[in-house]
N, C-alpha and C positions, 0 to 999 in steps of 0.2 A: 504493500500500500504506500509506504513512504517513497519507494522508487517511482511509482506512477505519479504521485503528487509532485515530487521533485522535477520530473520530466515535464509536467504540465505547466509549471511556473516558468515559462519561456515565452517572451513576447512574440517572437517570430513564429513559433508553433501555434500560438493562439490566433495570430493574424491569418495564418494559412487555414486553420480550421474555420475562422470567420468567413474566408472566401468560399469554402465549401458550403457553409450555411447560407451565404448570400445566393449561391447557385440554387440551392433548394428553394429559397424564397422566390427567386425569379421564375423557376419552373412552376411553382404553385400559383403565383400571380398570373403567369401566362395562361395556365389552364383555366383558372377561374375567370380571367379577363376574356378569354375567347368564348367561354360558355355564356358569360354575361352579355357579351356583344351579340351572340346568337339569340339570346332570349329577349333582351330589352333594346338592342340596337345601340347600346352605350357600353364603353369599357369600364368595368368596376363600379357601376352605379349600385346604390344600396339594394334596389329591387333585383337588379341583375345578379348581384352576389348571392342574395338569398335564394333566388331561383337556381343558380348554379349549384349551391350547396344541396338544395333539395333534389336536383337532378342527380348529383353524385351519390347521394345517400339512399335515394328511393328508386332510381331508374332500374328496371329489370336488366339482368346481365344477359347479353346476347353474344353469339360468336364474334360479331363485328366489334362490339364494344370491348369484349375481352381482348381482342387483338390490338385495338387502339390503346387500351390502358397498358397492355404489356409493352408496346413500343414506347409509350411515354415513360414508364418506369425504367426500362432499359436505357433510354437516353439520359434520364436523370442520374441513374447509377454510374454511367460512364463518366459524366462530368464530376459527380461527387467523389467517386473513388480516385479519379485523376488528381483532384485538388487535395485529397487527404493523403496521398502517397508521400509527398515531401515531409509531412508531419512524422510518419513512421520511419522514413529514412533518416531524418534528423535525430529522432529518438534512438534508433539503432546505433548511429555513430557515437552518440553520447554514452550509451551503455557500453560500447566497445572501447571507450576512452580513446577514440581516434581524434587527435587534436589538430589534424591537418586542416588547412583552410579549404573548405569544400562548399559546393552548392548542392543542397539536398534535393533540388528539383531536377531530376534527370528524365527527360521525356520518354526514353526507352523503358525505364522502370515504371514510370507513371502509367504508361499504356498497359504494361503487364498487370499492374495492380488493378486497373479498371476492367480489363477484359477477361482475366483468368476466372473470376467467379461466374461470368456469363458463359464461359466454355462448359461449365457443368450442365448447362441446359441443352447442349447439342445432342448427347445420347438420349436423354429423356424425350427431346423433341422428335427425334427419329422414331422412337418407340410410339409416341403419340400419333405420328403419321401412319405407322403400321396399324395402330388400332383404328384410325379413321378409315383406312382401306378395308379393314375387317368389318367395320360398321356398315359398309355398303352392302355386305351380304345380308343384312337384316331386311333389305328391301325385297328379297326373294320371297314370294308368297307361299302360303300353305305349309304342308308337312315337310316338303323338301327343303324349304327355307329354314325351318326349325332344326332339321337334322344337320344341315350344312353349318349353321351357326354353332350348334352344340358340339360338333366334332372339331371345328376349326378353332374355337376359342381356347381350349387348353394348349394347343400348339402355339398360338400367338402369345399366350401368357407365359409360356416357357422362355420366350425371347424377351418379352417386355419386363419380366421380373428383374432382369439385369439392369435395365434402365431405371426401374424404381429404386433398386438398392443403390445404384450410383447416385441418384438424386438425393437420397437420404444421407449418405455419407458426405456427399459434396456440400449439402446444406449445413451439416454439422461442422464441417471443417472450413466453411467459408471465412470465419474470422482469422484463420491462419494464412489465407492465400495472399492477402495484401502484404503482410510482413515477409512471407516467403519470396515474393516478387522483388521487394525493395532491398532485401538482405542478400539473397543469392544472386539475383540479377543475371541469370543465364537465358532462360527462354520460358515461354508460357507453359509448356507441358511440364517442365520440372517444378515450377511453382505449384501447379495443380497436383501433381503426383506426390510431392513432398508433404503438402498439407494433408491430403487424404491418407497417405501411408502412416503418418504420425498418429492420426486419430484412430486408425484401425489397429495399430500396434499397441497403443497405450490408451484405450478408451476411458478407463477408470481415472487415470491421472489427468487426462485432458478435461473431462467433465468436472473434476475437482478444481482444476485451475479456472474453468469457466465459472463455477460457482463462486470462487474467490473474486473473480473479476466483477461479477454482479454485486457482491458485497462491497467491493471498493467503489463501484459506481454509485451505489445507494448512499454510502457514507459520504462520498465527495459531493453528491447532490445536496444532502442534508447540511453539510458544512457550508457549502456555497450559498444555499438559500438562507441559512441562519445569518451568515455574514452580510448578505444584502439586506436582510430585514433589520439588522442592527444599524447598518450604514444609513438606510433611509429613515429609520427612526431617529437617528441623530440629526439628519437634515431637517426633519419635521420639528424636532425639539429646538433646533437653532432658530428656525423661522418663528416658532411660537415665543421664544425668549426675547426676540427683538420686536415683538408686536405684530408679526405677519402671520397670525394664525389663520386668517381668512385665505391668504395666499396658499398656505399649506393645504387647506381643504379644497381649494380650487385645483391645485396641482394633483391631488388624489383623484378628483373627478376626471381630470384630463387623462391621467394614467389609466383609469378604469373605463375610458371611452364614454363617460357620462357627461362630459363638459361640452363647451361650444365646439371644440374640435378645430378652431381656427386660431391663427397667431394674432390676428388683430383684436379678437375679443378679450384675450388675457395673455399678453405676450410672455410674462414671466412664468405663469402657470403652464402654458403650452410648452415652453422651453424645458421646464423641469420634467414634464411628462415625457418629452422626447428623450431626455437624458436617462430617465428611469427605464424606458424600454431599451435604450442602448446598453444599459448595465445588464439587463436580462439577456441581451444578445451576447455580450461578452461572457457572462456566466455559462451560457449554452456552448459557446466556442471552447471555453476552458474545460467544460465537462466532456466535450468531444475529445479533447486532447488526452484527458485521463483515460477514456475508453480505448483510444487508438494506442496509447502507450501500454496499456494492459495487454492488448493483442500482441504487441511486439515482445513484451516480456514472456507471454505465454508461448509464443513460437520459439523463442530462444531456450526456454526451459524444456519444451518438448524435444527440440533438436538435441539438447544436451543429454536428455534421458534416453533417447533412442539411438543417436549416432555418436554421442560422446564429444560433440563439437563444443568448444568453449565459447563464451560470450564475445570474445575479442575477434572472432573470425567472421568477417563480413566481406562482401564482394564490392569492389569499385568497378563501375562499368568501364569497358575497354576504352571508350572514347574520352574518358575522364582521366586516364592514367597519367598522361603527360602533364596535366595540370596539378595533380595531387602527388607530391613527392613525399617519400617516407623520411623519417628522421635520419636513417643511414645515408640516403641519397643527399639530403641537405648537408650533412656533415662532410661527405666526400666533396661536394661542390665548394664548401667553405675551405677545406684543406687545399684544394686545387687553386683557389683564389689566393690563399696565403702564400703558396709556393710561387705563384706568378708575381706577387707583390715583392717577395724577397729577391727573386731573380732580377726584377726591374731595379730594386734598390742597389743590388750588387753591381749591375751594369752602370748605374749612375755614379757610384763611388769610383769605379775604375776609370770612367770618363773624366771625372774631376781630377783624379790623380794624374 
């Protein structure tokens, strides 16, 4: 828990997690805005937003809507995981005590972290396609159709069961795929196979680590919420002590979306409400960093338990090797520079003589 907390108190990692949260908000607002425009003819109007929410929560699920929502979720995930990958890469570098000047955002590794979990869906998707082809047999009428369906279904299930098992293991090991991509940095298939093999070889230990992660996440959320509650209580108390109790009440109304909702009506209260929600956003970003750091720690612990690889072994992408020199290489360069300097000094002395 202390390691995850320590890794989370890093402004750069919190900023990167905030970028991922911003992407989530943009996707959500885009979906709601599009539905609002289709319903009311205006983007994000109150009636349109209410109608969009009703449509999302009450509309019947059809094959077309399921396909559309799947595409939206996949698109959101690619952007979200791509932006979260530098957080895990940076945390892994700190855990490994790698002090070299480095850029944690490596596009090749970010793409691996974003796409590897989606690769889990390929085999189940093929199995679903096979089941859809089998489902066409149900259109055969009469007894012949029933016999064909009954005889063919067990054969199809013998194939599909592998896809179902693959999906279960892949979903369970999904939290390890991002760390595997940014730490190992080889290819997509290795990140996928490593994460799944660790879960299959040590399932009890993995789920124990997962339970510990959930405990850390709950504790960090409680600590963060309590800290914000005390912080804003102190702000309200300070306003009350200087005779601005009404402003404090108006600020609470603005934060709760019960106020005027405009800057002109109450500038100070509106500004305080904006800062309040900004602090909630920062808390959410920090909480994300705690969770992502827990995933990195879980992967490194599982790798150590299964393969015996210590925490200081992480991969630097090949295209970054020239820019990231080791301590030995730096010392060798310094020694070569010193020798050149001594040689130049000797030549200068001889020339003067």
